[in-house]
N, C-alpha and C positions, 0 to 999 in steps of 0.2 A: 516368350510364349505365355499366354494367359494362365494356363494351368500351373506352370511353375511359379509364377508370381503369386497366385492365390494360395497354393498349398504351402509355400514357405515365405510367409510375410515377414518373419524376423530377419531374413537374410538381406532384404533390401529396404527394411524400414528405416526412415530417417531418425535422427536423434530426437527431433521434436516435430511432431505432426501438428502444424498450426491449425489445420481444419478441425481436428479432434479437440485441440485445446480451446478453440473458440466455441465449439459446440458445448463442451463440458462446462466452460465458464458461463455460457448463456443458460444452461440448465440449472446452474446454481444461483439463479438471479434472486432467489429468496434470501440467500446469504448476503450478497452485496447490496441488495435493496434495503435489507434490515439494517446493515451497518450505515448505509447512507442516511436512513431516517434517524438512527441513533445519533449520528454526527450532527444532523440538522437540529434535533432537539437539544443536544449538548451545547451547540452554538447559541441557540436561543436562551437556554438556561444561563449560560455564562454571561450573556449580555444583561440579563435581568438580575442575577444574583451577585455577580462580580462587577458592579458598576464602579467606574473609576472615582477616586476621591475628588473633592473640590480642588481645582487647579487654577493657578494664575500664571501668566506669562508676561515677560517684559524683555525689551531689547536695549542693549547698551552699546554705544559707539565708543570704542577704545582707541585712543591715539597713543602711538609709541614713538619714542625718540629715535629708534632704529628702523622706522618704517622704510621699506624699499619696494619699488614696483614689482620686483620679481620674487617677493617673499612667497613661500609655498604654504603659509599658514602656521609656521612654527611659533610665531609670537602669540597668535590668538589661542593656540593649543596650550601654550604656557599659561595664559590668563585663565583658561578653563580649569586647568589643574590647580591654580592658585585659588580659584573660587571654591573648590572643594577642600579647603583646609579649615581646621578648627579656628584659625585666626579670623578669617572672614565670618565664619558661622558665629563665633563668640561676639564679634562686633555687632552683627545683626541682632542677635538675641539681647545684647545689652541695650541697643536702641529700642527694642520692643519691650524691654523690662520683663523679660521672660526668664524663668529659672530652669528652662529645659537644658539638658546636657548638649553641648555642641556636637559630640559624636552622634547623638541620636538625631539631631537636626540635619546632619549631613545626608541622612537617608531620605529626607523629604524634598530635596531639590537637586537639580542637575543643570549644568551649563553646556551649551552647544555652540561651537563656532560656526556661524553662517558664512562669513567672509573673513578676509584678513583683519578686519577692524570692527566687525559686528558680532556680538555674542548674545545669544538668547538664554534667558534664565527661566526655568520651569519650576514652580514651587507648589507643593500640596499643603493643605490645611484641613482643619475640621469644618470650615465653612468658606464660602467664597470671599467674605470680607477678611477673614484671617489669612487666606492664601494671598490676597492682594497686598495686605500689610506686610506679610513676610517677603514677598517679591520686592516691594519698595525698599524695605530695610536691607535686603541683600544687595540690591543695586547700589544703594547709597554707600553701604559698607565697602563694596568692591571699588567704587569710584574713589572714595576717600583713601583707601589703602593704595590704590594705583597711583593717585596723585602724590601721596606721601613718598612712595618708593621712587617716583620719577624726580621729585624735588630733592630727595636725599642723594640720588645718583647725580643730579645736576650740581648740587652743592659740593659733593665730593670731587667731581671733575673740576669745578671752578677752583676749589681749594688747592687741588694738585697743580693746576696751571699757575695760580698765584704764587704758590711756593716755588715753583720753577722760576717765575718772574723775579721773585725776591732774591733768589740765589744769583740770577743773572745781574741784578742791580748791585749786589755786593761785589761781584767780580768786576763790574763796570767801574765801581768806585776805586777798586784797586788799580785798574788800568789808568784811570784819570790821575790818580796819585803818582803812578809811575811816570806818566807823561809830564806832570808838573815838576818832577825832580830832575828831569833831563835838562842840562845846561846847553844853551846854543853853542855850537862849535862847528869846526870844519872836518871833524873826524868822520870818515866815510862809514865806519862800522856803527858809530853812534847814530848816524842819520838813518841807516837801514833799520836799526832796532826801533827807532822812534816811529818810522813808517809802519812797522809791524804792529806797534801798539795802537796807532791810529786806525789801522784796518780792523784790529780786534775790537776796538771801541765801537766802530761803526756796525760790526756784526752783532755785538751785544745789544746795541740800541734797536736794531731791527728785530732781534729775537724777543726782546722785552716788549716791544710794541705788538708783536704777534701773540705772545702769551696774554697780554691785556685784551686783545681782540677775541681770542678764543674763550677766555673766561667770561667775557661779556656775552658771547654767543651762547655759552652753556647756560647762563642765567636767563637769557632771553627765551630759550626754548621751553622752559618750564611753563610760563603762562599759556603758550600754545597748546601744550599737552593738557593743562588744567581746563582750558576752555573747550578743547576738542573731545575730552572724555565726559560723556553725558548720557542721560537716558533719552533715547530717541523714540521709544514706544512705551507710553505710560503703562504701568501694571494694570492688567485687566483679567477678569475671570474668564476661563475657557468654558464655553457652553457645550455640554454633551447631549446629543440627541439620542434618546433611547431607541426610537424606531430605526434610526440609521445604524446605530451600533448593533441592534438586534438583526437587521437585515444583513449587515456585513458578516457578523459572526455566524449567522445561520448559513450563509452561502459558503463561508470557509469550512464550517463543520460538514456541510453536505458534500463538498468536493473531497475533503479529507476522508470522510467515511466511505464515499464511493471508491476512491482510489485504494484505500485499505481493503475494502471488500473485494474488489477485483484482483488485487495482488494476492490476497489470501486464497481466493477461489482458484487462481491460476497455479499458485504454489501447491495447494492441496491436490489439485488435479494431476499435476506432474508427479508428485510424490506417490499418490495413491495408484496411479496408472489403471484407471477403471475405464475400459472401452465403452463408448457411447454410440459410435457409428455402426450401422449394420454390417458394413464391410469388415470391421475389426472383430466384432462379435462372432460373425460367421467363420472368419479365419481362425480365431482362437479355439472355437468349439469344433471345427472341422465339419460343419453342417450348414446347409443353406437356410436362410430366413424364408419361411413360407407364409407368414402373416404378421401383421402389426396391429396392436390394440392399445387403446388408452387404459390407464389404470382404472380398476373397477373397485368400488367400495363394497362393503359387506351388505349394505342396504340394497333393496331391489331397485331396479332402474326406474327413474321417474320420467315424466314427459319432457324433461329438458335434454334428454340424451340426443345427441346429434344423429341424423339419419345415416351419415357416413360410418360412424362407429357401429351402429346397429347392423348395417349391411355387412361390415367387415366381420362381425361376430357370427352372423348367419352363414357367411361363406366359410369361415373357419370351422364352424360346427358341422356343416355338410361335408367338408373335406375329411375331418377326423372321423365322422360317422362312416363314410365309405371305407376309410382305412381300417377301422375296427371290424367292419362286416367282412371284408375280404382278406384280412390278415390271417396267415397260417398260425400265428401265435399271438398271445395277448399284447396289447399296446399299453404303454404307461405314459402318464403326463408327469414330468418332473419339473418342479419349480425352483427358481433361484431368485429370491428377493421379491416375489409377487404371489404369496400364498392366497390372498384374497381373489385375485384375478384368476388363478388356477382353479380355485373352488368353483367360481362362476362358470368357467369354461367346462369343467367336468360336469356340472349340473345341466348345462345346455346340451352337452354330448349325450348324457344319459336320457334327457328328454327326447332327443332325436332318435335314439335307439329303442325307446320304449315301444313303439308300434310293432317292432319285430319280435318282441318277446321279453321275458324277464331280463333285467339288467342288474349286474352285480358290480359294485365299485369297491375295489380293494383300497382301503384308506391307509396310506403310509405317511401321512402328514403328521408333524408333531402337534399335539393338542387335539382339540375336538372341533376344528373349524368345519370339516366336511360333515361330521355327524350332526352338529348343530344346525347346519344348513340343509339337511336332508328334507326333501319334500314330503308331503303327506301321502295319503293313499294313492297308489299307482306310481309312486316314485321309486327310485332305484334302491336296491338293497346294499347297504354299506357294511362291509366286513373289515376286520383288521387284517394285517399282513399274516399273522399266524394262522388265520382261518382260510387263507387263500387256497390251500390245497384241498379243502373240502368243497370247493365250488364245483358244480357240475359242468362238464365240458359242453353241455347243450345250452347253457346260459351264456349270454353275451357278457363279457367282463372286460374291464380295463382298470388299471391301477393309477393312483394319484400319490405322488411322493415328493420328496425334496432332495436336492443336491447341495443344500447350504452347508457351511462348515459345521462339523459335528455329525454328518450323515453316517449311518451304518451302511457301508457300501454293499456288504454281503446280503442285505435284505432287498436290494433293488431287483434282482432277478425274479423274486416272487411277485413283483408288481407287473412285470411284463418283459417279454423277450426283446422288444424293440421300444423305443421311446421317442417322445416329442418333448423337447426342452422348452419350458416357458420361462423366459429370462427377462428380467427388468433391465433396461438399458442403463448403464452407469452404476449398477449395483455391485457386481463382482469384479475383482481385479483380474488383470490378464493372467496372472499366475494361477488364480483359482479356476478360471475358465480352462486353462491347460490341465489343471488337476482333474476337473470333471471329465474332460475328454479322455484323459489317460485312464481314469478309473473305469469309465464305461467301456472303453476298449478292452481293458483287462477282463471285464466281466462278460465280454462278448455280447454287449447290448448296443446295437447300432443306433445312432441318432438319425432318425428319418426326417427331421426338420426342427426348426427353431421358431417359436412364436415370440416375437419381440414386444414387450410391454413398455408403454410410455416411451415411444421413440421420439427422437427430435423431429419436429415437423419440417425442418429445413434440410434434413439429411437426404442427399441425392446419391449416396454411394450405393454400389451394387452388393447385395447380400447373398448372391448366388455363387456357389462353388462349382466349377465345371468339371472337377475331378471326383465328384461324389455320386455318380449315377447309380452305383450299386446299392446305395442306401437311401437315396433321395426319394421323396414322395412322387416326384414327376416321372420316375421310372417304375413306379409300383404296378401300374396296369400291365406294362410290357412284361414284367417278371411273372405276374400271375398267368398271363397268356402262355408264356413258355412252360410254366409248371403244368398247366392243364394239357398242353400238347404232349408233354413228355409223360404225363400220368404219374408223376412222382412228387414226393414232398420236396419243398424248396430247400436245397442245401448249399447252393452256390453263394448265398449271402454269408453263411458262416465261414465258408472257405475264403472268400474275398476279404471279409472283415478280419479273419485271423492273419491273413497276409499283411494287413495294414497295421497290426498291433505294434510291431517293432518300430515302424516309422512314427506312429502316434506317440509311443512312449519316449522316443528320442526327441521328438519335437517338444513334448511337454517339459522334458529336462532342460 
C-alpha cells in the first residue's frame, strides 16, 4: 500500500540508494571538478618542474655458454644483477677517469633484460654527452667483465678435463707396464689377466681421447662468446618532448583528480546521509513538498532570472498568502540551510499581504538578515520574538525562524501555530530532519508543507505524502469549509496531530 511505504521509509529502505547517491555526487560537482582541475594543473606542473635528467640508452647482446632454447630469462636476469655491482661501476668510472664513488654511480643507471640475450642499459648524467659516455663505458665494462668470466670458466673447465686426462695417462702407463711384464705362456689364468689389461688399456685410450676433445671444445667456445657479446645499439641520448610529457601528465592528473573527487564525494555522501531527493526529504519530515525554488542571493533579482523561477516564486507567494489570510492561527516560515531564500520569500509574502492591511513579521532568525532587508515606507513591520505577544490580533502576522542546529525550540510557538518548512536539499542529515519533525510534533506545530530550495533538476521522485491530509495545504480549504459549517474554532487538527505524536517520536528515534 502506498501509504505504508511512504509513512515508514526506513523499514523498506535499501542499504544503498543508488539514485540518491548519484544525485548527491552530481550536486557536489564543484568538489570533484575542482579536484580534477587541481590534478590537471599538478600534472602540468610536474611535467615542467620535474623534467627527467639527460638520459642515454644502449643495448648489449650477451652470449652465454649455457644458452638453451627453453631458458626462461634466468641468465639475462643474472647479467642485470651483475651490471648493478660496484665491480662493473668501478670499471666504468675507471675508464671515464672519474673520481665518483661507485655506490653513488649505481643510482644513475639500471639494466633491463629485453630478451634472453639482449640487455638494455639506461644511464643518466649532467648532460647528453656525459650520459652517452657513461653508457658506452658501462657497456664496455660489462662486456669485458663478461668475457673474462666466460674465459675463466672455460679455462677452469679445460684445466679440470686435462687434469683428468693426465691421471688417465698415468694409469695407462701403469697398464702398459703391466702388459709388458707379462711373459708369454699357456697358463689360462695369466691369459685371462692379460686380456683384462688390454681391455683396460683400450678403455683408458678412449677416455683420454674424450677428455682431449672436451678440453678442446671448452677452449673453442670462448671465442664464440667473445664474438657474440657486443654492443648492438650504440649509446644515444634519449630525447624528451616537453609537450608530450605535459600532455601525458596532464591527462593522468586529470583522471586521478576526477576519480579522487568522485570517490571523495561518494564516500562523504554515504557517511553524511544528507537526503537530496524530494521523496526522502518529505518522508523524513513527514510533510509534502509544496514548491521548489532555486537558491536566492541577498541581492535583488536582476534581469537574468529565469521566467520559470519567477513564476514558481509568484505561485508560492500566492499560496502562502491565501494560507495566512484564512488560517485560524499564525503561520511561520522555518528555514533549514537557506536563510537568504527564506528572507526573500517572507518579503514577497509580506508584499502580497500588504493590500489587505498592516503586516507584522515576527523575526526569529539569528542575526539581522530580515531586519536589514526590510523594505522602506509601506513595508512590513518587523518585530522580535519577545514582542510577538504585543502584536494586535487585527493585524496580519506571520513568523520567520530557523530549525538549524542550536535552535531554541520553545521559542517556535511564538512564531506561529503552524509552519511551512523552507529546506535546502542536501543540507540537513536524515537524523536532523527526524529531529526537526519530532520537536515540532512535541510542540504541537503541524508542518503544512515543505518548500524545497535548490532541488536537483533531474529529480523525478514524488514528494507527496498521502497520509498527511489532516495537515497538508491541499486539505486546507476543505477544513475551513467544515469549520464555517460547524460554526466553531478548528480543533480537529490539534486532536489528530496529538494522536500522531507518539508515532512521530518513535519514527525519529
